[in-house]
N, C-alpha and C positions, 0 to 999 in steps of 0.2 A: 597325319597331315604335316606337310613339310613347309608350306609357305605361311605368311601371316594371315590373320583374320582381319578382313576389312570391316571396320565399325563405322556405320554412317550415323550422322547426328551425334558425333562424338563429344561435342561441347555441351550437350544437354545434361539434364539431371541424371538420367539413367546411364547415359553414355559416360559421364564422369565417374560414376560408381564402377562401371565395367572397366574403364581404363585403369582404375586402381586395382581391381580384383582379379581380372582375367590373367594378367601377367603372373600373378602369384600362383595361378593354376597351370602355368607353363605355356600360355598362349602369347605369341608375338602379335602385336597389333599394328595395323595401318589405319590410322584414325582420320576420318573424312568429315569435313564441315565446310560451310561456305565462308567462314572467317578463320583466321589463324587461331590455333589453340595456344594459350599463353604458357601453359605448364607442361610442355611435352616432356615425357619421362625418358630416361635412358633406354635405348633400344626401340622406342616407339617411332614409327614412321608417321609423317603428317602429309595429308593431301588437302589442299584447299580447292573445293569444287562444289558445284550445285548438283544435288542429287537428281534433279530432273534433266540434266544434260547428259544424254545417252553417250555421246562421244567421250565426254570427260569420265563418265562412269566406266566405260569400256577400258580406258587407259588405267583407271584406278584398280581394275580387277586383275591386271596382269600379274601373274605369279602368286595370287592369293589362294589359300586352301579352303576358305569358307567366308561367309558374309553374315554379319549381324546387322539387320536394317532397323534403325530407330528413327531416322530423320522424318520430319513432317510437322505440320501445324499441330500445336498442342491444344486439345479441347475443341469446342465448337467455334466455328467461324463462318464466313460467307461461303457459298458454293464455289465461286471462282478460286478462292484461296485454298479450300480443302481439295477440290478436284485437281488443281495443279500440283500442289506440293505433295499431298498424300497419295493420290491415285497415280499421277504421272510419275512421281518419284518411285513408287513401288514397281511400276512397270519397268522404268529405266534400270532399276537395280536388278530385277530378275532377268531382264533381257541381256543386260551387260554380263551378268554371271553366266548365262547360257552360252553367249558368244565366246567367253573366255574359258569355257569348260569347267567352271566351278561347280562342284557337285552338291555342296551343303549350304543352305540358306536358312537363317533363323529370322523370322519376321515378328516384330513387336505388334501384335494385334491387341485387342482390348475387350474388356467385359461389355463395352458399349456396342460391340457388334451384335449383341443379343440383349440389349438393354431393356426392352419391353417384355422380356420373358419373366413370368411370375416366379418367385421363389417357391419351391415345393413346400407343401404343408408339413411334410415330415421327410427326413432323410436329406441327402446331399444331392446337388444338381450335377449330373454328368454332362459332358460336352455334347453327347449325342442327343440329349434331351433339351438342348438349347440351340435350336437352329437360328439362322439369321433373323433377328428382329431389332434392327438398329434403332437407337433412340435419337439420333442427331445426324447431320451431314458427316460429322466426325465418325459416328458409328457406321454409316454407309461406306465410308472410305476403308474402314477396317473389314467390313464384309467383303468389299472388293479386293482388299489385300489377301484375304483368305482364299477367295475364288481364283485370283491370279496364281497364288501359290499352288493350289490344286491343279490348275492347268499345266504349269511348268513341271510339276511332279509327274502327272499322268502322261503328258505328251513327250517330255524330254528326259524322263527318268531321274530328275533331280530329287534330292532329299530336302524337303521343305518342312520346317517345324514352325507352327504359328503359336505364339504364346499369348493367350488371352489374359493380359495383365490386369490385376485389380487396382490397388492403390499403392503405387511405388513411391514411398516417401521415407525420410529418415525415421519417422515414427508416426503412428496414427494420430490424427488431429480431430476426428469426429467419432461418434459412437458407431456409425456405419463402418468405419475403417477397422473396427474390432473384428469384423468378418472379412474384409476385403484387403487388408494390409499385405504388401509384399516388402519385406525388409531389404535394406541394401545387401546384406550378406546373402540372403536367399535369392536376390536378383542375380548375383554372381553365380550361385550354385545352379539355378535354373538354366541360365544361358550356357554354362559349362556342360551341363547334362545334355542340352539340346545339340551342342557341338560334338560331344563324344559318343552319343548313343549309336550303336551300329545299325546302319541301313534302316532308318525310320520310315522311308518313303514319304508319305504326306501325313502329318499329324497336327492336330489342334488340341492344345492342353491349357488348362487353367493355370494362371500364374499368381499364386498367393502363398503366404507363409502357412505354417502349421498352426493356424489360429483355432483356439478352443471354439469360437463362434462361427467357424467357416460355414458358408453356404454351399461351397463347391467341393465336389469329389476330386481328390488329387490322385486317384488311382492311375490315370493315364500319364500324368506328369511323373509319378514315381516309377512307372514302367520305363521311362527314359533314363532313369538313374538319379532323378531329383530327390534329394533328402533334405527337406526344409528343417531348419533348426529353431526358428524364432516363432514366438506366439504373442499376438497383440494383447493378450489378456493381462499382461503386466501393466498395461496402461488403462485397464478398464475402470478401476475405482475412480480415478480422477476425471475421466471423460464422462462417466455416468453421473457423477456428482455435478458436473457442469451442465449436462444436457438432459439427464434423466434416462431411464431405460427406453430402448427403442420400441416404438409402437408398431406391431406387425401389420396394422391396417394402413399405416402411412406409406404412400408410394415410395418414399425414400428407402424404406426398409422392406417393402413387399415386392419390388421389382429389381432385377439384376442391375439395371443402370442407375438406380438411385435418383439423385437430383437431376440427372440429365434427362429424365423422362418428364420433368415438370414443365409448366408453361413458360417459365423464364428462359428455357433453352430453345424455344421456337425460333426458327431462322429469321423471322421478322425482327427479332430483337438484336440482330447482329448487323452492324453497319459496315464501315470500311474494312477491308481485309486486315486480319491480325498480322503482326510481324511473323515472318517465317520462323518456325520453331528451331530450325537447324542453324539459326544465327543468334539464338538467345540461349541462356543457360537454363532453359526449361524443357528442352526437347525430350520427347519420349511419349509416355501415355499418361492420361489423367485418371483420377480416381473413379 
C-alpha cells in the first residue's frame, strides 16, 4: 500500500492507541475527527471533518490506501444519535472509499452486534455461531455496519474486515473483562493484521486478547495474521477479590453482551442524544 491509512474517530480512545502504534508498524496515517487533534505526530496528516458528511469524506479519501473506521457514538444512546453518527457515518465511509477506489476497509464492529447470544456451555464461540442478536441500538448499528461491509465487499469487490471488539481498555476493570479484554498492544496488532492480510474479501473476526478465560474462538482472527500477546489473567486475583468469581447464571456472564443485555440499557432509559463520540476522547467501542 502506497498511500496513508485514513483513521476515522482518531481522537478517541482506540484511535489514540492506533495513532501511537500503527506508525511503529510502518503505516502513515491521515487522522480524521470533527475537532482538531492536539498532539499531531511527525508525519501524521490531520483532517477535520464530520464522518457523516459524504462530500468531506470523499475529499479525505483521496490518495489513501486503506481505511480504519472507528468514529461513532460510544455505547447506547437514542435512536436519532445512533442512526445518524453510527449508521450514516459507516455508509459515508464505505461509499466514499468506493468512489475513491480504496480497496481495504477495516470496520470497528463490536460484541454487542450479537449481545443476546448465549455463551456456549463448553468450548469457544465462533463467529459463525454468533449471528446478529444485537443487545441495544448501539448493537443494531454494529449489525448494520457488518451488513454494509458485506454489501460493499460482494457488490464492489472491496476487502472489508469487521472486528467484533470486546473490551478495549488499558487494563480490565471488571471480572467480565477477564474474558473480553483487548489490550492496547493487541488492538494495534489486530488492526495491523487486518490491514496486511492478503485478499480477505469479507471477514468478521473477534477482537480480544489471548485471555485465559476467553469466551471467543480466535481462529479466524489468527488466520488474518493476528498474534495476540496479552492475557487479562494477570489482573484476575485483584478483580476476583473485589467482585468474586463470575456467576455463570448471571446474564452479565452468560450472554455475549454482558451488562448491555440488562434492563438498564433499555432505550427508554436514554434521554437527550449523547455527545458525538468522534468529538470526545472516548470514541471507539465499548466493553
